[in-house]
N, CA, C and O atoms as a GROMACS GRO file, in nm:
protein
  536
    1MET      N    1   8.031   5.016  10.933
    1MET     CA    2   8.090   5.094  11.023
    1MET      C    3   8.241   5.118  10.977
    1MET      O    4   8.291   5.226  11.007
    2GLU      N    5   8.298   5.048  10.922
    2GLU     CA    6   8.416   5.119  10.864
    2GLU      C    7   8.433   5.226  10.757
    2GLU      O    8   8.529   5.304  10.753
    3LYS      N    9   8.343   5.225  10.681
    3LYS     CA   10   8.311   5.364  10.605
    3LYS      C   11   8.303   5.454  10.710
    3LYS      O   12   8.389   5.542  10.709
    4ARG      N   13   8.216   5.457  10.809
    4ARG     CA   14   8.213   5.596  10.927
    4ARG      C   15   8.355   5.644  10.971
    4ARG      O   16   8.406   5.756  10.973
    5LYS      N   17   8.386   5.557  10.994
    5LYS     CA   18   8.551   5.597  11.053
    5LYS      C   19   8.616   5.637  10.978
    5LYS      O   20   8.700   5.724  10.999
    6ALA      N   21   8.591   5.578  10.861
    6ALA     CA   22   8.711   5.685  10.728
    6ALA      C   23   8.686   5.788  10.723
    6ALA      O   24   8.776   5.868  10.698
    7GLN      N   25   8.478   5.857  10.757
    7GLN     CA   26   8.490   5.913  10.682
    7GLN      C   27   8.528   6.059  10.816
    7GLN      O   28   8.556   6.178  10.804
    8LYS      N   29   8.506   5.959  10.947
    8LYS     CA   30   8.529   6.090  11.047
    8LYS      C   31   8.651   6.120  11.041
    8LYS      O   32   8.687   6.232  11.079
    9GLN      N   33   8.747   6.020  10.988
    9GLN     CA   34   8.939   6.086  10.974
    9GLN      C   35   8.905   6.158  10.853
    9GLN      O   36   8.975   6.256  10.828
   10GLU      N   37   8.854   6.142  10.810
   10GLU     CA   38   8.862   6.232  10.640
   10GLU      C   39   8.857   6.414  10.635
   10GLU      O   40   8.908   6.510  10.577
   11ARG      N   41   8.734   6.368  10.764
   11ARG     CA   42   8.686   6.539  10.792
   11ARG      C   43   8.768   6.627  10.823
   11ARG      O   44   8.798   6.733  10.768
   12PRO      N   45   8.808   6.574  10.923
   12PRO     CA   46   8.929   6.670  11.039
   12PRO      C   47   9.062   6.737  10.940
   12PRO      O   48   9.116   6.847  10.932
   13LYS      N   49   9.083   6.591  10.864
   13LYS     CA   50   9.158   6.626  10.746
   13LYS      C   51   9.146   6.784  10.651
   13LYS      O   52   9.225   6.875  10.625
   14GLN      N   53   8.995   6.754  10.619
   14GLN     CA   54   8.976   6.831  10.479
   14GLN      C   55   8.976   6.969  10.554
   14GLN      O   56   9.049   7.063  10.523
   15LYS      N   57   8.860   6.971  10.684
   15LYS     CA   58   8.915   7.106  10.781
   15LYS      C   59   9.056   7.160  10.779
   15LYS      O   60   9.092   7.276  10.758
   16GLN      N   61   9.151   7.020  10.815
   16GLN     CA   62   9.279   7.119  10.804
   16GLN      C   63   9.345   7.187  10.663
   16GLN      O   64   9.425   7.280  10.674
   17ASP      N   65   9.320   7.152  10.574
   17ASP     CA   66   9.315   7.144  10.415
   17ASP      C   67   9.243   7.295  10.436
   17ASP      O   68   9.309   7.398  10.452
   18ALA      N   69   9.137   7.291  10.432
   18ALA     CA   70   9.062   7.437  10.483
   18ALA      C   71   9.123   7.561  10.532
   18ALA      O   72   9.110   7.679  10.498
   19PHE      N   73   9.198   7.499  10.626
   19PHE     CA   74   9.254   7.627  10.695
   19PHE      C   75   9.377   7.683  10.673
   19PHE      O   76   9.417   7.797  10.694
   20HIS      N   77   9.444   7.564  10.616
   20HIS     CA   78   9.582   7.591  10.558
   20HIS      C   79   9.536   7.687  10.424
   20HIS      O   80   9.616   7.777  10.398
   21TYR      N   81   9.435   7.679  10.353
   21TYR     CA   82   9.455   7.733  10.240
   21TYR      C   83   9.401   7.886  10.289
   21TYR      O   84   9.446   7.991  10.242
   22LEU      N   85   9.316   7.881  10.371
   22LEU     CA   86   9.268   7.998  10.470
   22LEU      C   87   9.346   8.070  10.497
   22LEU      O   88   9.328   8.190  10.478
   23LYS      N   89   9.468   8.019  10.554
   23LYS     CA   90   9.563   8.107  10.622
   23LYS      C   91   9.684   8.150  10.502
   23LYS      O   92   9.774   8.232  10.522
   24PHE      N   93   9.660   8.068  10.366
   24PHE     CA   94   9.782   8.107  10.313
   24PHE      C   95   9.698   8.253  10.230
   24PHE      O   96   9.751   8.363  10.211
   25ALA      N   97   9.565   8.216  10.195
   25ALA     CA   98   9.539   8.324  10.130
   25ALA      C   99   9.514   8.483  10.218
   25ALA      O  100   9.478   8.590  10.168
   26ILE      N  101   9.535   8.462  10.318
   26ILE     CA  102   9.547   8.572  10.446
   26ILE      C  103   9.674   8.623  10.446
   26ILE      O  104   9.685   8.741  10.480
   27MET      N  105   9.785   8.554  10.413
   27MET     CA  106   9.863   8.565  10.398
   27MET      C  107   9.963   8.650  10.273
   27MET      O  108  10.055   8.731  10.279
   28VAL      N  109   9.898   8.590  10.176
   28VAL     CA  110   9.919   8.667  10.032
   28VAL      C  111   9.849   8.824  10.064
   28VAL      O  112   9.910   8.929  10.043
   29LEU      N  113   9.715   8.816  10.118
   29LEU     CA  114   9.665   8.953  10.097
   29LEU      C  115   9.732   9.052  10.186
   29LEU      O  116   9.744   9.170  10.152
   30PHE      N  117   9.782   9.000  10.316
   30PHE     CA  118   9.879   9.039  10.420
   30PHE      C  119  10.012   9.124  10.286
   30PHE      O  120  10.031   9.246  10.280
   31ILE      N  121  10.072   9.038  10.211
   31ILE     CA  122  10.189   9.018  10.161
   31ILE      C  123  10.143   9.206  10.095
   31ILE      O  124  10.176   9.321  10.124
   32ALA      N  125  10.061   9.144  10.007
   32ALA     CA  126  10.012   9.230   9.899
   32ALA      C  127   9.963   9.394   9.947
   32ALA      O  128   9.962   9.495   9.876
   33MET      N  129   9.929   9.382  10.067
   33MET     CA  130   9.859   9.548  10.138
   33MET      C  131  10.001   9.590  10.182
   33MET      O  132  10.028   9.710  10.193
   34VAL      N  133  10.077   9.510  10.204
   34VAL     CA  134  10.236   9.600  10.297
   34VAL      C  135  10.307   9.603  10.158
   34VAL      O  136  10.409   9.656  10.202
   35ALA      N  137  10.333   9.588  10.029
   35ALA     CA  138  10.330   9.610   9.914
   35ALA      C  139  10.310   9.730   9.875
   35ALA      O  140  10.392   9.822   9.874
   36LEU      N  141  10.163   9.734   9.830
   36LEU     CA  142  10.086   9.840   9.807
   36LEU      C  143  10.089   9.948   9.914
   36LEU      O  144  10.030  10.051   9.882
   37LEU      N  145  10.152   9.946  10.051
   37LEU     CA  146  10.148  10.061  10.120
   37LEU      C  147  10.298  10.130  10.112
   37LEU      O  148  10.328  10.246  10.141
   38ALA      N  149  10.368  10.044  10.074
   38ALA     CA  150  10.530  10.073  10.055
   38ALA      C  151  10.530  10.134   9.910
   38ALA      O  152  10.599  10.234   9.890
   39VAL      N  153  10.465  10.082   9.820
   39VAL     CA  154  10.422  10.179   9.681
   39VAL      C  155  10.404  10.327   9.735
   39VAL      O  156  10.484  10.421   9.731
   40PHE      N  157  10.272  10.321   9.790
   40PHE     CA  158  10.200  10.418   9.812
   40PHE      C  159  10.289  10.520   9.878
   40PHE      O  160  10.299  10.638   9.843
   41GLY      N  161  10.354  10.460   9.980
   41GLY     CA  162  10.451  10.563  10.087
   41GLY      C  163  10.577  10.629   9.988
   41GLY      O  164  10.573  10.742   9.941
   42TYR      N  165  10.660  10.555   9.974
   42TYR     CA  166  10.758  10.589   9.852
   42TYR      C  167  10.696  10.697   9.770
   42TYR      O  168  10.746  10.808   9.782
   43ARG      N  169  10.589  10.683   9.685
   43ARG     CA  170  10.543  10.809   9.603
   43ARG      C  171  10.478  10.900   9.708
   43ARG      O  172  10.514  11.015   9.687
   44PHE      N  173  10.429  10.894   9.772
   44PHE     CA  174  10.378  11.014   9.898
   44PHE      C  175  10.528  11.086   9.911
   44PHE      O  176  10.559  11.200   9.877
   45GLY      N  177  10.611  10.984   9.972
   45GLY     CA  178  10.738  11.083  10.028
   45GLY      C  179  10.843  11.140   9.926
   45GLY      O  180  10.932  11.221   9.951
   46GLU      N  181  10.812  11.074   9.794
   46GLU     CA  182  10.893  11.175   9.681
   46GLU      C  183  10.820  11.265   9.611
   46GLU      O  184  10.845  11.309   9.499
   47ALA      N  185  10.744  11.287   9.672
   47ALA     CA  186  10.621  11.376   9.595
   47ALA      C  187  10.633  11.522   9.724
   47ALA      O  188  10.624  11.640   9.687
   48LEU      N  189  10.647  11.495   9.820
   48LEU     CA  190  10.674  11.577   9.955
   48LEU      C  191  10.839  11.624   9.910
   48LEU      O  192  10.876  11.741   9.900
   49PHE      N  193  10.882  11.563   9.898
   49PHE     CA  194  11.024  11.626   9.923
   49PHE      C  195  11.118  11.649   9.768
   49PHE      O  196  11.237  11.677   9.755
   50SER      N  197  11.006  11.625   9.657
   50SER     CA  198  11.042  11.660   9.541
   50SER      C  199  11.033  11.796   9.478
   50SER      O  200  10.949  11.871   9.527
   51ASP      N  201  11.095  11.836   9.391
   51ASP     CA  202  11.070  12.035   9.350
   51ASP      C  203  11.050  12.005   9.214
   51ASP      O  204  11.129  12.061   9.138
   52GLU      N  205  10.945  11.914   9.152
   52GLU     CA  206  10.922  11.912   9.030
   52GLU      C  207  10.785  11.970   9.012
   52GLU      O  208  10.709  11.946   9.105
   53ALA      N  209  10.732  12.052   8.901
   53ALA     CA  210  10.616  12.096   8.865
   53ALA      C  211  10.544  12.034   8.803
   53ALA      O  212  10.593  11.933   8.753
   54VAL      N  213  10.409  12.059   8.777
   54VAL     CA  214  10.352  12.008   8.673
   54VAL      C  215  10.363  12.009   8.544
   54VAL      O  216  10.353  11.918   8.462
   55SER      N  217  10.392  12.148   8.532
   55SER     CA  218  10.424  12.132   8.382
   55SER      C  219  10.589  12.159   8.322
   55SER      O  220  10.677  12.211   8.390
   56GLU      N  221  10.596  12.138   8.259
   56GLU     CA  222  10.794  12.238   8.213
   56GLU      C  223  10.784  12.333   8.206
   56GLU      O  224  10.674  12.386   8.187
   57PRO      N  225  10.911  12.408   8.222
   57PRO     CA  226  10.928  12.526   8.243
   57PRO      C  227  10.872  12.628   8.106
   57PRO      O  228  10.910  12.580   7.999
   58GLY      N  229  10.802  12.739   8.093
   58GLY     CA  230  10.741  12.811   8.018
   58GLY      C  231  10.632  12.753   7.941
   58GLY      O  232  10.567  12.819   7.859
   59LYS      N  233  10.612  12.630   7.966
   59LYS     CA  234  10.465  12.600   7.947
   59LYS      C  235  10.346  12.549   8.001
   59LYS      O  236  10.254  12.478   7.961
   60GLY      N  237  10.389  12.628   8.140
   60GLY     CA  238  10.268  12.588   8.227
   60GLY      C  239  10.143  12.702   8.206
   60GLY      O  240  10.134  12.794   8.125
   61VAL      N  241  10.030  12.647   8.338
   61VAL     CA  242   9.934  12.756   8.254
   61VAL      C  243   9.907  12.824   8.392
   61VAL      O  244   9.922  12.758   8.495
   62GLU      N  245   9.864  12.962   8.400
   62GLU     CA  246   9.900  13.048   8.472
   62GLU      C  247   9.729  13.062   8.549
   62GLU      O  248   9.624  13.039   8.490
   63TYR      N  249   9.743  13.103   8.683
   63TYR     CA  250   9.612  13.113   8.790
   63TYR      C  251   9.639  13.219   8.822
   63TYR      O  252   9.752  13.267   8.812
   64THR      N  253   9.504  13.298   8.885
   64THR     CA  254   9.474  13.365   8.960
   64THR      C  255   9.444  13.356   9.097
   64THR      O  256   9.323  13.338   9.113
   65LEU      N  257   9.516  13.362   9.218
   65LEU     CA  258   9.485  13.276   9.333
   65LEU      C  259   9.457  13.361   9.429
   65LEU      O  260   9.533  13.434   9.492
   66GLN      N  261   9.316  13.344   9.439
   66GLN     CA  262   9.256  13.462   9.519
   66GLN      C  263   9.213  13.370   9.684
   66GLN      O  264   9.132  13.282   9.713
   67VAL      N  265   9.347  13.468   9.782
   67VAL     CA  266   9.304  13.391   9.922
   67VAL      C  267   9.267  13.505  10.028
   67VAL      O  268   9.303  13.617  10.063
   68GLU      N  269   9.181  13.412  10.053
   68GLU     CA  270   9.069  13.520  10.122
   68GLU      C  271   9.142  13.513  10.317
   68GLU      O  272   9.247  13.456  10.344
   69PRO      N  273   9.069  13.570  10.402
   69PRO     CA  274   9.147  13.636  10.558
   69PRO      C  275   9.110  13.461  10.573
   69PRO      O  276   9.038  13.397  10.497
   70ARG      N  277   9.187  13.405  10.700
   70ARG     CA  278   9.147  13.282  10.760
   70ARG      C  279   9.116  13.112  10.683
   70ARG      O  280   9.075  13.005  10.729
   71GLU      N  281   9.168  13.163  10.528
   71GLU     CA  282   9.107  13.055  10.449
   71GLU      C  283   9.268  12.920  10.460
   71GLU      O  284   9.387  12.934  10.432
   72SER      N  285   9.219  12.849  10.494
   72SER     CA  286   9.291  12.686  10.514
   72SER      C  287   9.385  12.655  10.423
   72SER      O  288   9.362  12.667  10.302
   73VAL      N  289   9.512  12.608  10.475
   73VAL     CA  290   9.649  12.570  10.340
   73VAL      C  291   9.588  12.498  10.268
   73VAL      O  292   9.619  12.496  10.149
   74LEU      N  293   9.483  12.419  10.317
   74LEU     CA  294   9.409  12.236  10.234
   74LEU      C  295   9.320  12.312  10.162
   74LEU      O  296   9.334  12.274  10.045
   75THR      N  297   9.232  12.403  10.166
   75THR     CA  298   9.150  12.456  10.094
   75THR      C  299   9.245  12.571   9.923
   75THR      O  300   9.206  12.596   9.809
   76ILE      N  301   9.336  12.595   9.979
   76ILE     CA  302   9.393  12.687   9.876
   76ILE      C  303   9.444  12.598   9.809
   76ILE      O  304   9.448  12.619   9.688
   77GLY      N  305   9.510  12.451   9.868
   77GLY     CA  306   9.579  12.326   9.791
   77GLY      C  307   9.491  12.292   9.700
   77GLY      O  308   9.524  12.266   9.584
   78THR      N  309   9.333  12.288   9.757
   78THR     CA  310   9.227  12.238   9.667
   78THR      C  311   9.213  12.297   9.549
   78THR      O  312   9.203  12.236   9.442
   79ASP      N  313   9.211  12.423   9.564
   79ASP     CA  314   9.160  12.489   9.482
   79ASP      C  315   9.278  12.501   9.336
   79ASP      O  316   9.252  12.517   9.217
   80LEU      N  317   9.414  12.486   9.408
   80LEU     CA  318   9.526  12.496   9.282
   80LEU      C  319   9.552  12.338   9.217
   80LEU      O  320   9.625  12.305   9.123
   81ARG      N  321   9.474  12.265   9.296
   81ARG     CA  322   9.485  12.107   9.204
   81ARG      C  323   9.399  12.094   9.140
   81ARG      O  324   9.402  12.029   9.035
   82GLU      N  325   9.273  12.168   9.199
   82GLU     CA  326   9.126  12.165   9.060
   82GLU      C  327   9.154  12.214   8.944
   82GLU      O  328   9.100  12.176   8.840
   83HIS      N  329   9.279  12.338   8.956
   83HIS     CA  330   9.288  12.427   8.851
   83HIS      C  331   9.426  12.349   8.768
   83HIS      O  332   9.469  12.408   8.668
   84GLY      N  333   9.483  12.239   8.804
   84GLY     CA  334   9.593  12.189   8.760
   84GLY      C  335   9.727  12.223   8.768
   84GLY      O  336   9.827  12.182   8.710
   85ILE      N  337   9.700  12.330   8.876
   85ILE     CA  338   9.896  12.386   8.912
   85ILE      C  339   9.943  12.301   9.013
   85ILE      O  340  10.064  12.316   9.031
   86ILE      N  341   9.883  12.203   9.098
   86ILE     CA  342   9.979  12.131   9.185
   86ILE      C  343   9.940  11.962   9.157
   86ILE      O  344   9.834  11.920   9.112
   87ARG      N  345  10.024  11.905   9.185
   87ARG     CA  346   9.932  11.742   9.174
   87ARG      C  347   9.845  11.685   9.310
   87ARG      O  348   9.756  11.601   9.299
   88SER      N  349   9.879  11.735   9.414
   88SER     CA  350   9.812  11.711   9.580
   88SER      C  351   9.811  11.807   9.640
   88SER      O  352   9.912  11.873   9.667
   89ALA      N  353   9.669  11.840   9.682
   89ALA     CA  354   9.635  11.924   9.797
   89ALA      C  355   9.726  11.876   9.942
   89ALA      O  356   9.775  11.963  10.013
   90ALA      N  357   9.738  11.737   9.971
   90ALA     CA  358   9.779  11.690  10.036
   90ALA      C  359   9.938  11.712  10.052
   90ALA      O  360   9.991  11.743  10.158
   91VAL      N  361   9.974  11.700   9.986
   91VAL     CA  362  10.144  11.737   9.982
   91VAL      C  363  10.167  11.905   9.997
   91VAL      O  364  10.251  11.973  10.055
   92PHE      N  365  10.067  11.933   9.926
   92PHE     CA  366  10.059  12.123   9.933
   92PHE      C  367  10.099  12.159  10.082
   92PHE      O  368  10.183  12.233  10.133
   93PHE      N  369   9.992  12.064  10.134
   93PHE     CA  370   9.930  12.122  10.300
   93PHE      C  371  10.055  12.050  10.368
   93PHE      O  372  10.101  12.130  10.449
   94ILE      N  373  10.129  11.931  10.368
   94ILE     CA  374  10.216  11.895  10.420
   94ILE      C  375  10.303  11.986  10.440
   94ILE      O  376  10.329  12.016  10.556
   95GLN      N  377  10.376  12.058  10.317
   95GLN     CA  378  10.478  12.127  10.296
   95GLN      C  379  10.481  12.245  10.382
   95GLN      O  380  10.564  12.306  10.449
   96SER      N  381  10.379  12.252  10.359
   96SER     CA  382  10.348  12.368  10.408
   96SER      C  383  10.352  12.396  10.553
   96SER      O  384  10.371  12.514  10.580
   97ARG      N  385  10.338  12.298  10.674
   97ARG     CA  386  10.349  12.256  10.787
   97ARG      C  387  10.515  12.229  10.841
   97ARG      O  388  10.572  12.263  10.945
   98LEU      N  389  10.560  12.155  10.724
   98LEU     CA  390  10.709  12.137  10.753
   98LEU      C  391  10.774  12.237  10.767
   98LEU      O  392  10.850  12.279  10.855
   99TYR      N  393  10.727  12.284  10.645
   99TYR     CA  394  10.844  12.447  10.623
   99TYR      C  395  10.802  12.586  10.725
   99TYR      O  396  10.858  12.695  10.729
  100SER      N  397  10.676  12.535  10.808
  100SER     CA  398  10.619  12.617  10.881
  100SER      C  399  10.591  12.768  10.820
  100SER      O  400  10.610  12.875  10.877
  101LEU      N  401  10.546  12.747  10.702
  101LEU     CA  402  10.501  12.858  10.606
  101LEU      C  403  10.346  12.939  10.624
  101LEU      O  404  10.238  12.881  10.622
  102LYS      N  405  10.366  13.071  10.639
  102LYS     CA  406  10.228  13.116  10.627
  102LYS      C  407  10.167  13.171  10.544
  102LYS      O  408  10.242  13.172  10.446
  103ILE      N  409  10.062  13.228  10.513
  103ILE     CA  410  10.006  13.318  10.397
  103ILE      C  411   9.931  13.374  10.424
  103ILE      O  412   9.849  13.332  10.506
  104ASP      N  413   9.923  13.484  10.375
  104ASP     CA  414   9.889  13.638  10.439
  104ASP      C  415   9.719  13.620  10.311
  104ASP      O  416   9.718  13.541  10.216
  105PRO      N  417   9.618  13.699  10.342
  105PRO     CA  418   9.540  13.717  10.199
  105PRO      C  419   9.604  13.822  10.092
  105PRO      O  420   9.695  13.904  10.104
  106GLY      N  421   9.533  13.792  10.001
  106GLY     CA  422   9.557  13.900   9.909
  106GLY      C  423   9.529  13.762   9.768
  106GLY      O  424   9.496  13.643   9.771
  107THR      N  425   9.553  13.827   9.695
  107THR     CA  426   9.567  13.806   9.484
  107THR      C  427   9.709  13.761   9.463
  107THR      O  428   9.796  13.835   9.509
  108TYR      N  429   9.757  13.624   9.387
  108TYR     CA  430   9.824  13.584   9.402
  108TYR      C  431   9.870  13.555   9.215
  108TYR      O  432   9.776  13.595   9.147
  109LYS      N  433   9.921  13.530   9.176
  109LYS     CA  434   9.987  13.475   9.006
  109LYS      C  435  10.062  13.397   9.003
  109LYS      O  436  10.183  13.415   9.007
  110VAL      N  437   9.977  13.245   8.992
  110VAL     CA  438  10.058  13.086   9.034
  110VAL      C  439  10.046  13.056   8.864
  110VAL      O  440   9.970  13.101   8.779
  111SER      N  441  10.145  12.969   8.859
  111SER     CA  442  10.184  12.881   8.748
  111SER      C  443  10.200  12.718   8.740
  111SER      O  444  10.277  12.665   8.821
  112SER      N  445  10.142  12.652   8.660
  112SER     CA  446  10.151  12.524   8.670
  112SER      C  447  10.307  12.481   8.661
  112SER      O  448  10.336  12.370   8.707
  113ASP      N  449  10.410  12.562   8.602
  113ASP     CA  450  10.535  12.502   8.590
  113ASP      C  451  10.604  12.582   8.722
  113ASP      O  452  10.715  12.636   8.716
  114GLN      N  453  10.537  12.581   8.816
  114GLN     CA  454  10.654  12.624   8.928
  114GLN      C  455  10.597  12.533   9.038
  114GLN      O  456  10.475  12.521   9.045
  115SER      N  457  10.682  12.463   9.129
  115SER     CA  458  10.680  12.351   9.255
  115SER      C  459  10.540  12.405   9.306
  115SER      O  460  10.480  12.506   9.267
  116SER      N  461  10.503  12.314   9.402
  116SER     CA  462  10.423  12.367   9.494
  116SER      C  463  10.518  12.415   9.631
  116SER      O  464  10.470  12.482   9.723
  117LYS      N  465  10.651  12.373   9.629
  117LYS     CA  466  10.741  12.448   9.748
  117LYS      C  467  10.792  12.572   9.664
  117LYS      O  468  10.867  12.654   9.718
  118ALA      N  469  10.754  12.586   9.543
  118ALA     CA  470  10.785  12.731   9.478
  118ALA      C  471  10.662  12.841   9.511
  118ALA      O  472  10.669  12.963   9.524
  119ILE      N  473  10.568  12.769   9.519
  119ILE     CA  474  10.463  12.879   9.514
  119ILE      C  475  10.420  12.861   9.678
  119ILE      O  476  10.337  12.944   9.717
  120LEU      N  477  10.458  12.780   9.758
  120LEU     CA  478  10.460  12.796   9.884
  120LEU      C  479  10.524  12.904   9.970
  120LEU      O  480  10.481  12.968  10.066
  121ARG      N  481  10.666  12.904   9.892
  121ARG     CA  482  10.752  13.003   9.905
  121ARG      C  483  10.709  13.183   9.886
  121ARG      O  484  10.731  13.288   9.947
  122MET      N  485  10.620  13.129   9.732
  122MET     CA  486  10.608  13.280   9.687
  122MET      C  487  10.495  13.383   9.792
  122MET      O  488  10.488  13.502   9.821
  123LEU      N  489  10.410  13.239   9.827
  123LEU     CA  490  10.293  13.290   9.914
  123LEU      C  491  10.345  13.319  10.037
  123LEU      O  492  10.276  13.405  10.091
  124ASN      N  493  10.446  13.279  10.110
  124ASN     CA  494  10.519  13.320  10.235
  124ASN      C  495  10.559  13.433  10.234
  124ASN      O  496  10.525  13.516  10.319
  125GLN      N  497  10.669  13.464  10.102
  125GLN     CA  498  10.743  13.600  10.134
  125GLN      C  499  10.619  13.726  10.140
  125GLN      O  500  10.630  13.834  10.200
  126LYS      N  501  10.511  13.684  10.068
  126LYS     CA  502  10.419  13.857  10.138
  126LYS      C  503  10.433  13.830  10.235
  126LYS      O  504  10.508  13.910  10.291
  127TYR      N  505  10.388  13.730  10.316
  127TYR     CA  506  10.353  13.710  10.456
  127TYR      C  507  10.488  13.772  10.556
  127TYR      O  508  10.463  13.848  10.650
  128GLU      N  509  10.622  13.733  10.525
  128GLU     CA  510  10.707  13.825  10.573
  128GLU      C  511  10.717  13.953  10.538
  128GLU      O  512  10.701  14.043  10.620
  129GLU      N  513  10.744  13.974  10.410
  129GLU     CA  514  10.766  14.129  10.372
  129GLU      C  515  10.628  14.217  10.451
  129GLU      O  516  10.655  14.334  10.481
  130ASN      N  517  10.495  14.174  10.483
  130ASN     CA  518  10.422  14.232  10.570
  130ASN      C  519  10.447  14.232  10.696
  130ASN      O  520  10.406  14.334  10.752
  131ARG      N  521  10.515  14.134  10.785
  131ARG     CA  522  10.554  14.135  10.854
  131ARG      C  523  10.637  14.217  10.939
  131ARG      O  524  10.631  14.251  11.058
  132ARG      N  525  10.718  14.240  10.840
  132ARG     CA  526  10.860  14.356  10.816
  132ARG      C  527  10.803  14.480  10.846
  132ARG      O  528  10.829  14.529  10.956
  133LYS      N  529  10.713  14.552  10.750
  133LYS     CA  530  10.632  14.657  10.783
  133LYS      C  531  10.585  14.683  10.881
  133LYS      O  532  10.597  14.798  10.923
  134GLN      N  533  10.528  14.603  10.941
  134GLN     CA  534  10.483  14.640  11.079
  134GLN      C  535  10.557  14.644  11.193
  134GLN      O  536  10.505  14.677  11.299
   0.00000   0.00000   0.00000
């Protein structure tokens, strides 16, 4: 009889211990997730506002970019990323929105020693020139 009472008293303690371990594991996972999000956010923000090119000046790979009518900035960014001209299509897209830049269809010579901001300014410059002519 006494063994049964002792077992009944141990079970709630075991459940409490398991609950504490589970709570601790969830807290550790939450803290790790917050840390990862902070690192990702910092790196994304740094890429968004930095003016760094993929290559060093004079050592870049040139690429002829063909922009079609109604082609999205994200598609253009993806094309540039696939050819090693920029690091991130998402950063390219957001920069174009932040700086309210427009792109006209046409052929452009770009290089991996240009930053994504410089490429966007170049693409926007043609748009501005075409608008002045009209």
